[in-house]
A tleap script that builds the chain and sets N, CA, C and O, in Angstrom:
source leaprc.protein.ff14SB
mol = sequence {
  NMET SER VAL PRO ARG ILE TYR VAL ASP LEU
  HIE ASN LEU ASP ASP ASP ASN ARG VAL ARG
  LEU THR CYS ALA GLY THR LEU LYS ASP LEU
  GLU GLN GLU GLY ILE ALA LEU HIE GLU GLY
  LEU PRO LEU SER PHE TYR THR ASP ASP ALA
  ASP ASP GLN GLY HIE PRO ASP PRO LEU TYR
  VAL ASP GLY VAL VAL GLU PHE ASP ALA THR
  ALA ARG SER TRP VAL ALA ARG MET ASP TRP
  PRO ARG LEU ARG HIE ALA SER GLN ASP GLY
  THR VAL CTHR
}
set mol.1.N position { 8.507 15.603 20.712 }
set mol.1.CA position { 7.799 16.225 21.813 }
set mol.1.C position { 7.263 15.135 22.752 }
set mol.1.O position { 6.642 14.172 22.302 }
set mol.2.N position { 7.500 15.290 24.014 }
set mol.2.CA position { 7.076 14.346 25.031 }
set mol.2.C position { 5.588 14.539 25.347 }
set mol.2.O position { 5.119 15.669 25.487 }
set mol.3.N position { 4.863 13.440 25.455 }
set mol.3.CA position { 3.450 13.491 25.810 }
set mol.3.C position { 3.343 13.450 27.324 }
set mol.3.O position { 3.906 12.552 27.950 }
set mol.4.N position { 2.630 14.406 27.935 }
set mol.4.CA position { 2.500 14.383 29.395 }
set mol.4.C position { 1.651 13.194 29.842 }
set mol.4.O position { 0.744 12.763 29.131 }
set mol.5.N position { 1.955 12.680 31.014 }
set mol.5.CA position { 1.137 11.612 31.588 }
set mol.5.C position { 0.026 12.249 32.407 }
set mol.5.O position { 0.250 13.182 33.178 }
set mol.6.N position { -1.159 11.729 32.224 }
set mol.6.CA position { -2.352 12.236 32.884 }
set mol.6.C position { -2.854 11.179 33.862 }
set mol.6.O position { -2.945 9.999 33.521 }
set mol.7.N position { -3.179 11.608 35.078 }
set mol.7.CA position { -3.686 10.692 36.097 }
set mol.7.C position { -5.063 10.163 35.698 }
set mol.7.O position { -5.897 10.917 35.196 }
set mol.8.N position { -5.301 8.876 35.918 }
set mol.8.CA position { -6.625 8.278 35.757 }
set mol.8.C position { -6.873 7.269 36.872 }
set mol.8.O position { -5.944 6.757 37.496 }
set mol.9.N position { -8.145 7.001 37.098 }
set mol.9.CA position { -8.549 5.934 38.003 }
set mol.9.C position { -8.874 4.732 37.123 }
set mol.9.O position { -9.944 4.684 36.516 }
set mol.10.N position { -7.970 3.767 37.046 }
set mol.10.CA position { -8.146 2.621 36.162 }
set mol.10.C position { -9.288 1.706 36.582 }
set mol.10.O position { -9.616 0.759 35.867 }
set mol.11.N position { -9.895 1.976 37.732 }
set mol.11.CA position { -11.055 1.197 38.174 }
set mol.11.C position { -12.359 1.837 37.705 }
set mol.11.O position { -13.428 1.244 37.850 }
set mol.12.N position { -12.279 3.035 37.148 }
set mol.12.CA position { -13.474 3.785 36.728 }
set mol.12.C position { -13.769 3.483 35.262 }
set mol.12.O position { -13.575 4.329 34.389 }
set mol.13.N position { -14.243 2.257 35.006 }
set mol.13.CA position { -14.481 1.777 33.650 }
set mol.13.C position { -15.961 1.864 33.275 }
set mol.13.O position { -16.845 1.721 34.120 }
set mol.14.N position { -16.202 2.102 31.986 }
set mol.14.CA position { -17.573 2.031 31.488 }
set mol.14.C position { -17.838 0.607 30.973 }
set mol.14.O position { -16.980 -0.267 31.094 }
set mol.15.N position { -19.011 0.380 30.406 }
set mol.15.CA position { -19.382 -0.961 29.950 }
set mol.15.C position { -18.559 -1.444 28.754 }
set mol.15.O position { -18.568 -2.634 28.437 }
set mol.16.N position { -17.845 -0.529 28.088 }
set mol.16.CA position { -16.994 -0.890 26.956 }
set mol.16.C position { -15.526 -1.013 27.351 }
set mol.16.O position { -14.644 -1.048 26.492 }
set mol.17.N position { -15.270 -1.080 28.667 }
set mol.17.CA position { -13.910 -1.226 29.202 }
set mol.17.C position { -13.025 -0.019 28.911 }
set mol.17.O position { -11.802 -0.134 28.841 }
set mol.18.N position { -13.659 1.140 28.743 }
set mol.18.CA position { -12.928 2.399 28.574 }
set mol.18.C position { -12.891 3.105 29.924 }
set mol.18.O position { -13.812 2.968 30.729 }
set mol.19.N position { -11.832 3.856 30.165 }
set mol.19.CA position { -11.687 4.586 31.427 }
set mol.19.C position { -12.375 5.941 31.306 }
set mol.19.O position { -12.149 6.685 30.351 }
set mol.20.N position { -13.212 6.247 32.283 }
set mol.20.CA position { -13.871 7.558 32.314 }
set mol.20.C position { -12.853 8.615 32.744 }
set mol.20.O position { -12.101 8.418 33.699 }
set mol.21.N position { -12.842 9.719 32.037 }
set mol.21.CA position { -11.884 10.797 32.325 }
set mol.21.C position { -12.558 11.883 33.158 }
set mol.21.O position { -12.573 13.056 32.785 }
set mol.22.N position { -13.113 11.465 34.293 }
set mol.22.CA position { -13.929 12.368 35.097 }
set mol.22.C position { -13.411 12.612 36.511 }
set mol.22.O position { -13.942 13.473 37.211 }
set mol.23.N position { -12.391 11.879 36.950 }
set mol.23.CA position { -11.966 12.041 38.347 }
set mol.23.C position { -11.193 13.352 38.532 }
set mol.23.O position { -10.645 13.907 37.580 }
set mol.24.N position { -11.163 13.821 39.754 }
set mol.24.CA position { -10.543 15.114 40.068 }
set mol.24.C position { -9.082 15.170 39.631 }
set mol.24.O position { -8.639 16.186 39.097 }
set mol.25.N position { -8.332 14.098 39.848 }
set mol.25.CA position { -6.913 14.071 39.468 }
set mol.25.C position { -6.722 14.188 37.966 }
set mol.25.O position { -5.786 14.842 37.505 }
set mol.26.N position { -7.606 13.556 37.200 }
set mol.26.CA position { -7.543 13.642 35.747 }
set mol.26.C position { -7.804 15.075 35.298 }
set mol.26.O position { -7.046 15.636 34.507 }
set mol.27.N position { -8.876 15.656 35.808 }
set mol.27.CA position { -9.237 17.019 35.420 }
set mol.27.C position { -8.148 18.017 35.803 }
set mol.27.O position { -7.867 18.956 35.058 }
set mol.28.N position { -7.541 17.811 36.961 }
set mol.28.CA position { -6.453 18.692 37.407 }
set mol.28.C position { -5.255 18.608 36.460 }
set mol.28.O position { -4.716 19.632 36.042 }
set mol.29.N position { -4.842 17.381 36.124 }
set mol.29.CA position { -3.697 17.202 35.221 }
set mol.29.C position { -3.985 17.784 33.843 }
set mol.29.O position { -3.119 18.432 33.255 }
set mol.30.N position { -5.184 17.564 33.321 }
set mol.30.CA position { -5.541 18.108 32.008 }
set mol.30.C position { -5.467 19.632 32.023 }
set mol.30.O position { -4.955 20.250 31.089 }
set mol.31.N position { -5.981 20.224 33.087 }
set mol.31.CA position { -5.947 21.689 33.197 }
set mol.31.C position { -4.513 22.194 33.317 }
set mol.31.O position { -4.137 23.154 32.645 }
set mol.32.N position { -3.710 21.555 34.167 }
set mol.32.CA position { -2.320 21.987 34.350 }
set mol.32.C position { -1.516 21.883 33.066 }
set mol.32.O position { -0.633 22.704 32.820 }
set mol.33.N position { -1.810 20.889 32.251 }
set mol.33.CA position { -1.082 20.679 30.997 }
set mol.33.C position { -1.692 21.455 29.833 }
set mol.33.O position { -1.136 21.477 28.735 }
set mol.34.N position { -2.847 22.095 30.081 }
set mol.34.CA position { -3.505 22.863 29.027 }
set mol.34.C position { -4.040 21.993 27.908 }
set mol.34.O position { -4.035 22.397 26.745 }
set mol.35.N position { -4.499 20.802 28.254 }
set mol.35.CA position { -4.982 19.848 27.249 }
set mol.35.C position { -6.493 19.952 27.127 }
set mol.35.O position { -7.217 19.834 28.116 }
set mol.36.N position { -6.962 20.174 25.905 }
set mol.36.CA position { -8.388 20.144 25.593 }
set mol.36.C position { -8.673 18.799 24.934 }
set mol.36.O position { -8.074 18.459 23.913 }
set mol.37.N position { -9.582 18.046 25.519 }
set mol.37.CA position { -9.887 16.727 24.985 }
set mol.37.C position { -10.610 16.826 23.653 }
set mol.37.O position { -11.440 17.711 23.445 }
set mol.38.N position { -10.282 15.900 22.750 }
set mol.38.CA position { -10.993 15.778 21.477 }
set mol.38.C position { -10.855 14.349 20.975 }
set mol.38.O position { -9.927 13.633 21.352 }
set mol.39.N position { -11.781 13.944 20.128 }
set mol.39.CA position { -11.785 12.589 19.569 }
set mol.39.C position { -10.440 12.257 18.936 }
set mol.39.O position { -9.888 13.038 18.160 }
set mol.40.N position { -9.929 11.082 19.285 }
set mol.40.CA position { -8.702 10.597 18.669 }
set mol.40.C position { -7.415 11.104 19.290 }
set mol.40.O position { -6.331 10.765 18.815 }
set mol.41.N position { -7.507 11.906 20.336 }
set mol.41.CA position { -6.309 12.440 20.994 }
set mol.41.C position { -5.569 11.313 21.714 }
set mol.41.O position { -6.128 10.693 22.620 }
set mol.42.N position { -4.321 11.037 21.327 }
set mol.42.CA position { -3.547 10.021 22.051 }
set mol.42.C position { -2.939 10.638 23.308 }
set mol.42.O position { -2.389 11.739 23.263 }
set mol.43.N position { -3.039 9.930 24.418 }
set mol.43.CA position { -2.469 10.400 25.677 }
set mol.43.C position { -1.811 9.229 26.398 }
set mol.43.O position { -2.106 8.062 26.140 }
set mol.44.N position { -0.931 9.574 27.286 }
set mol.44.CA position { -0.295 8.612 28.173 }
set mol.44.C position { -0.894 8.824 29.559 }
set mol.44.O position { -1.044 9.961 30.007 }
set mol.45.N position { -1.235 7.736 30.233 }
set mol.45.CA position { -1.914 7.818 31.522 }
set mol.45.C position { -1.122 7.088 32.601 }
set mol.45.O position { -0.304 6.215 32.314 }
set mol.46.N position { -1.386 7.466 33.847 }
set mol.46.CA position { -0.774 6.778 34.989 }
set mol.46.C position { -1.773 6.698 36.124 }
set mol.46.O position { -2.725 7.474 36.199 }
set mol.47.N position { -1.535 5.745 37.002 }
set mol.47.CA position { -2.285 5.654 38.245 }
set mol.47.C position { -1.337 5.153 39.326 }
set mol.47.O position { -0.336 4.501 39.031 }
set mol.48.N position { -1.652 5.457 40.559 }
set mol.48.CA position { -0.807 5.062 41.680 }
set mol.48.C position { -0.845 3.550 41.881 }
set mol.48.O position { -1.894 2.919 41.749 }
set mol.49.N position { 0.301 2.988 42.199 }
set mol.49.CA position { 0.421 1.581 42.557 }
set mol.49.C position { 1.717 1.434 43.350 }
set mol.49.O position { 2.472 2.395 43.502 }
set mol.50.N position { 1.965 0.247 43.847 }
set mol.50.CA position { 3.176 0.007 44.628 }
set mol.50.C position { 3.723 -1.382 44.314 }
set mol.50.O position { 3.004 -2.258 43.833 }
set mol.51.N position { 5.018 -1.561 44.598 }
set mol.51.CA position { 5.616 -2.880 44.416 }
set mol.51.C position { 5.312 -3.743 45.638 }
set mol.51.O position { 4.599 -3.309 46.543 }
set mol.52.N position { 5.845 -4.949 45.667 }
set mol.52.CA position { 5.561 -5.884 46.758 }
set mol.52.C position { 6.080 -5.409 48.114 }
set mol.52.O position { 5.614 -5.872 49.155 }
set mol.53.N position { 7.047 -4.486 48.105 }
set mol.53.CA position { 7.582 -3.946 49.354 }
set mol.53.C position { 6.886 -2.643 49.757 }
set mol.53.O position { 7.254 -2.029 50.758 }
set mol.54.N position { 5.893 -2.223 48.991 }
set mol.54.CA position { 5.144 -1.019 49.318 }
set mol.54.C position { 5.747 0.262 48.771 }
set mol.54.O position { 5.273 1.352 49.094 }
set mol.55.N position { 6.780 0.154 47.953 }
set mol.55.CA position { 7.389 1.343 47.354 }
set mol.55.C position { 6.562 1.788 46.147 }
set mol.55.O position { 6.045 0.945 45.414 }
set mol.56.N position { 6.429 3.097 45.930 }
set mol.56.CA position { 5.657 3.584 44.778 }
set mol.56.C position { 6.179 2.999 43.460 }
set mol.56.O position { 7.382 2.987 43.198 }
set mol.57.N position { 5.257 2.526 42.659 }
set mol.57.CA position { 5.569 1.977 41.336 }
set mol.57.C position { 4.327 2.171 40.465 }
set mol.57.O position { 3.569 1.229 40.235 }
set mol.58.N position { 4.124 3.404 39.983 }
set mol.58.CA position { 2.899 3.718 39.227 }
set mol.58.C position { 2.708 2.798 38.030 }
set mol.58.O position { 3.664 2.241 37.489 }
set mol.59.N position { 1.463 2.657 37.636 }
set mol.59.CA position { 1.108 1.939 36.423 }
set mol.59.C position { 0.986 2.944 35.279 }
set mol.59.O position { 0.436 4.030 35.462 }
set mol.60.N position { 1.495 2.585 34.100 }
set mol.60.CA position { 1.423 3.419 32.904 }
set mol.60.C position { 0.652 2.674 31.821 }
set mol.60.O position { 0.748 1.453 31.696 }
set mol.61.N position { -0.104 3.421 31.053 }
set mol.61.CA position { -0.798 2.850 29.894 }
set mol.61.C position { -1.138 3.987 28.932 }
set mol.61.O position { -1.471 5.094 29.355 }
set mol.62.N position { -1.050 3.701 27.647 }
set mol.62.CA position { -1.409 4.680 26.631 }
set mol.62.C position { -2.848 4.445 26.216 }
set mol.62.O position { -3.371 3.335 26.315 }
set mol.63.N position { -3.478 5.516 25.747 }
set mol.63.CA position { -4.858 5.403 25.312 }
set mol.63.C position { -5.211 6.487 24.319 }
set mol.63.O position { -4.423 7.392 24.043 }
set mol.64.N position { -6.414 6.373 23.792 }
set mol.64.CA position { -6.931 7.329 22.825 }
set mol.64.C position { -8.273 7.832 23.342 }
set mol.64.O position { -9.129 7.048 23.753 }
set mol.65.N position { -8.442 9.137 23.316 }
set mol.65.CA position { -9.640 9.779 23.837 }
set mol.65.C position { -10.818 9.577 22.881 }
set mol.65.O position { -10.675 9.674 21.662 }
set mol.66.N position { -11.982 9.295 23.465 }
set mol.66.CA position { -13.239 9.180 22.726 }
set mol.66.C position { -14.306 9.933 23.503 }
set mol.66.O position { -14.190 10.113 24.715 }
set mol.67.N position { -15.344 10.371 22.803 }
set mol.67.CA position { -16.482 10.983 23.482 }
set mol.67.C position { -17.611 9.980 23.504 }
set mol.67.O position { -18.018 9.463 22.463 }
set mol.68.N position { -18.121 9.705 24.700 }
set mol.68.CA position { -19.256 8.796 24.864 }
set mol.68.C position { -20.521 9.638 24.780 }
set mol.68.O position { -20.886 10.320 25.738 }
set mol.69.N position { -21.183 9.589 23.636 }
set mol.69.CA position { -22.368 10.429 23.409 }
set mol.69.C position { -23.518 10.048 24.330 }
set mol.69.O position { -24.290 10.911 24.750 }
set mol.70.N position { -23.640 8.756 24.647 }
set mol.70.CA position { -24.727 8.315 25.523 }
set mol.70.C position { -24.552 8.880 26.927 }
set mol.70.O position { -25.494 9.422 27.506 }
set mol.71.N position { -23.347 8.754 27.472 }
set mol.71.CA position { -23.062 9.257 28.829 }
set mol.71.C position { -22.711 10.738 28.820 }
set mol.71.O position { -22.662 11.382 29.868 }
set mol.72.N position { -22.467 11.273 27.625 }
set mol.72.CA position { -22.060 12.674 27.445 }
set mol.72.C position { -20.836 12.999 28.292 }
set mol.72.O position { -20.815 13.962 29.059 }
set mol.73.N position { -19.804 12.149 28.121 }
set mol.73.CA position { -18.562 12.357 28.865 }
set mol.73.C position { -17.387 11.808 28.063 }
set mol.73.O position { -17.557 11.008 27.143 }
set mol.74.N position { -16.193 12.259 28.438 }
set mol.74.CA position { -14.967 11.813 27.790 }
set mol.74.C position { -14.470 10.537 28.438 }
set mol.74.O position { -14.538 10.368 29.655 }
set mol.75.N position { -13.968 9.639 27.598 }
set mol.75.CA position { -13.407 8.368 28.043 }
set mol.75.C position { -12.122 8.132 27.260 }
set mol.75.O position { -11.827 8.850 26.304 }
set mol.76.N position { -11.363 7.126 27.669 }
set mol.76.CA position { -10.164 6.746 26.927 }
set mol.76.C position { -10.177 5.244 26.702 }
set mol.76.O position { -10.404 4.460 27.623 }
set mol.77.N position { -9.929 4.864 25.467 }
set mol.77.CA position { -9.772 3.451 25.118 }
set mol.77.C position { -8.294 3.122 25.322 }
set mol.77.O position { -7.430 3.618 24.598 }
set mol.78.N position { -8.020 2.285 26.310 }
set mol.78.CA position { -6.650 1.985 26.698 }
set mol.78.C position { -6.068 0.834 25.879 }
set mol.78.O position { -6.785 -0.043 25.399 }
set mol.79.N position { -4.765 0.870 25.738 }
set mol.79.CA position { -4.027 -0.225 25.110 }
set mol.79.C position { -3.655 -1.189 26.238 }
set mol.79.O position { -2.499 -1.267 26.653 }
set mol.80.N position { -4.667 -1.924 26.727 }
set mol.80.CA position { -4.504 -2.755 27.926 }
set mol.80.C position { -3.337 -3.732 27.852 }
set mol.80.O position { -2.680 -3.939 28.873 }
set mol.81.N position { -3.039 -4.342 26.717 }
set mol.81.CA position { -1.893 -5.266 26.693 }
set mol.81.C position { -0.556 -4.585 27.011 }
set mol.81.O position { 0.412 -5.256 27.368 }
set mol.82.N position { -0.503 -3.259 26.882 }
set mol.82.CA position { 0.746 -2.539 27.152 }
set mol.82.C position { 0.763 -1.898 28.543 }
set mol.82.O position { 1.646 -1.091 28.833 }
set mol.83.N position { -0.199 -2.243 29.407 }
set mol.83.CA position { -0.199 -1.760 30.790 }
set mol.83.C position { 1.073 -2.255 31.465 }
set mol.83.O position { 1.402 -3.439 31.389 }
set mol.84.N position { 1.788 -1.345 32.129 }
set mol.84.CA position { 3.065 -1.716 32.727 }
set mol.84.C position { 3.344 -0.851 33.952 }
set mol.84.O position { 2.792 0.238 34.110 }
set mol.85.N position { 4.215 -1.367 34.811 }
set mol.85.CA position { 4.685 -0.584 35.956 }
set mol.85.C position { 5.833 0.328 35.511 }
set mol.85.O position { 6.563 0.029 34.566 }
set mol.86.N position { 5.964 1.435 36.215 }
set mol.86.CA position { 7.061 2.368 35.926 }
set mol.86.C position { 8.406 1.661 36.020 }
set mol.86.O position { 9.320 1.964 35.253 }
set mol.87.N position { 8.536 0.727 36.948 }
set mol.87.CA position { 9.818 0.019 37.107 }
set mol.87.C position { 10.172 -0.779 35.859 }
set mol.87.O position { 11.349 -1.046 35.614 }
set mol.88.N position { 9.186 -1.162 35.076 }
set mol.88.CA position { 9.458 -1.881 33.824 }
set mol.88.C position { 10.047 -0.941 32.781 }
set mol.88.O position { 10.769 -1.375 31.883 }
set mol.89.N position { 9.737 0.350 32.902 }
set mol.89.CA position { 10.280 1.378 31.999 }
set mol.89.C position { 11.571 1.970 32.540 }
set mol.89.O position { 12.251 2.730 31.850 }
set mol.90.N position { 11.906 1.620 33.780 }
set mol.90.CA position { 13.075 2.207 34.417 }
set mol.90.C position { 12.873 3.658 34.815 }
set mol.90.O position { 13.826 4.435 34.866 }
set mol.91.N position { 11.598 4.028 35.104 }
set mol.91.CA position { 11.298 5.428 35.400 }
set mol.91.C position { 10.797 5.683 36.808 }
set mol.91.O position { 10.274 6.764 37.077 }
set mol.92.N position { 10.935 4.735 37.709 }
set mol.92.CA position { 10.501 4.956 39.093 }
set mol.92.C position { 11.447 5.937 39.749 }
set mol.92.O position { 12.668 5.820 39.640 }
set mol.93.N position { 10.860 6.911 40.437 }
set mol.93.CA position { 11.684 7.917 41.134 }
set mol.93.C position { 11.621 7.737 42.625 }
set mol.93.O position { 12.251 8.492 43.365 }
savepdb mol mol.pdb
quit
């Protein structure tokens, strides 16, 4: 089964270098995919980016969902060493 990619803002980090799952694009994708967040949920994420010529080349990264009890919000701990452009996966459209 293929894991859907969920939009995130990779600049929206908390103090533990986790991405906050609060932006409108993230919430929209989660709703469209019917995904209910829970601790330990593995997801694949993307954000908009471009190559040196300005052509779309999204960034992809996998992560695991966590609940930040202090902030009372959902975050994702990303596998930062595996951050890559879609062109590296051969999936740019």
